[in-house]
C-alpha angles and dihedrals in degrees: 000000000000123000088251091062105033145053112186136194105213123222122222119279130188122263113278095019110142094202126069117208114204117208096199134033137182119206124194111214122206089171132023089261133101130229117231115274115232122226089258088069093063093105100046115143101176128041125185120191114196123190115235097168122144109252094227090054099039101085092049090055095052101036117060124173111260092240094049119116108232132190130187130201115239116266115251118247102281119204110266088209091076112112102157120061126181126187116195137189098356090145096168095039130235136306115274094185107071090020115240109175096046092053090047090054091051090051092049105040095159098064111140099164125044128184130187115192121186095341139139092226101195097036130216106304145032094269091056091046092051092048092047091054089048088052092063093044089054094055101074093161095055112133104157128047122185120185114184119179087333124139140193136190121261114292099025101097090046089054097050090042087061089053092052092044094055091050092049088056090056101259140098123261117243111290091000110175091028120093131180113295092014091178089065094050125114116263090224091062127129123290096240089220128150115301116252095240101329129236114356103171134029120181120181123174137164132189101240110243099161094116093071100020114061091190095052099102091045090058094050093070094221092174093058103039094078087068087073089068104091140167113289097022114147100190129027122175128174114171149152119226119208116249111249110253112218097225094176091055089049092051090051090053092047093052096046093095094242115138095238098039096103091044090056090051093050090051090055091052092051092050093065128119131022138292111213123208107291114263093235094050132102095255096063089042089057090048093053091047091053092054090047089053092052096041095104094081103297094118102046091106091059114120105163124036126178116176095163091133094071130056112230130189113242093253091050091060088063091050090055092049092051089051090054089051092055095266091281103097103263119275091171093309095125133049095200106155107169131032132184119183138165107229129195107236098229121166110293088003095156094059092055091042092056092048088060091064092059140246131286090265095044114040110188098191107023095172097049111135106165137033127185121186126195105201116220116197113236095208131076117277118272127210118263121350098327092101090071096059124088095018113135112240122191116271132210089258091055091051091049089054090050089051089057090065096031102049095182096048112134106160137038126176133177136184137169108248088323089284107158095208093051124088115279138169136209124188129188128188113235121177094340094310131095120242125191116224 
């Protein structure tokens, strides 16, 4: 790999060794082709592919007319030691004709961790969608999936969720081990055999841009993402991250002497935080249905659960917890240790919220150590900062009552829509007493 295409993090080598063996490499791709890998790359563990494709050329590289005759150069011999693959900034996706992702999966059969960052995973057309689905079928050893600011068209997350679900039940997904254009695949490809345990971690996060983009939530596919929660998963996180507000830029505008400078700054301050999917919408309904489907013991391995992307009513949080405990009310049946939820702040919400965690004689989540609540106002938005006032935050007394039914609880935090300027609380347990930070 030339310096133009690769940045490497070098592993340790003994004194006097002439060769250096990098463990991680980043390759910038101007085309959907790979440079040759030198012998020094034989021990690579992590590979990051970053798109550096000219925008005016990108679409022509990923969308080819259906009647076009396409050829593809053979992939170089990629190090079989690679277990972690990251794909970055492929904002218009990947070629489906000729297929790119499927061939990449065959060349890297030992991938256990996959990350998409700022990508359109299933591309722009049916060929790209078919190849992207084949990509996941051809990664039988995949255990961790990270999706960061990455989107897909309707139907895609449901399709790959079905692939993961079949694996979690001990079987192959349909056509597993066979991707599109199998005859063009590499003979050194993966075996397509049964997964050693299936998906263990799914982590999905988006920078919330709904304040300026009215179609943002529609593009997130909140109804389909629950399909990525499957039997045997240990960690499941679905969250929105507040967009960083450039306060310095706002101050410059406010001090520029223009008549509307201060107003612009105030608008930026108001447009902080996140707005989860509404509790009465189809996305939270799909989430609740998914947990109901898995409530017969499929989630007892779950340790970390973050459902911050969807607003839930206080009583619905308890329903989710019971599903994690096998639907039988706990009794040591779940090892859930950390929970993050967005909760609709209905009247007396905290009382109902606590009831969902059980009673002293029936503890739903006996191993729970941390709770984070994202408070969601249940009344229409109000101009300015008035929406923040009068909302009931958790108190020390509330946390003590939670501790009665969650004996291992050591941390409780709460914010309002993750708005930094809004009231928030954070409690830690120190020597059997609760301290507010």
